[in-house]
Residue, then its C-alpha position, 0 to 999 in steps of 0.5 A: s176230459f176228451l170234450s176239453s182236450s177236442s175244443s181246446s183243440c179246435r179253438p186255435v184252428e178257428k181263430v187262425r182261419p179268420r185272422q189269415e183271411g183277414d190279413s190276405i184281405s188287408f194285404n190285396e186292399k193295401r196293393k190296390k192302394r199302392q196300384i191306385n197311387k203310384p201313377i198318380n204319385a209319378t205324374r205329381r214326380q214328373e209335373l215337378l221336374l218338369r216345373n225345375v226345368l223350366s224354372f231353371l230355363s228360364s231363370p237367366t244363367t249366370 
């Protein structure tokens, strides 16, 4: 009974640790991806805004 109780108490600890590590790693990877994608998206938005402004200025105003 002692062995079964100790093994049952040890199992959840072993299961929780790798999950937390995996979550933190995936979270850090998502952060890195977001940081990499943010400037690209910002430049794309600026380009679209500039194109819209240029097209608006170039088009004859009614």
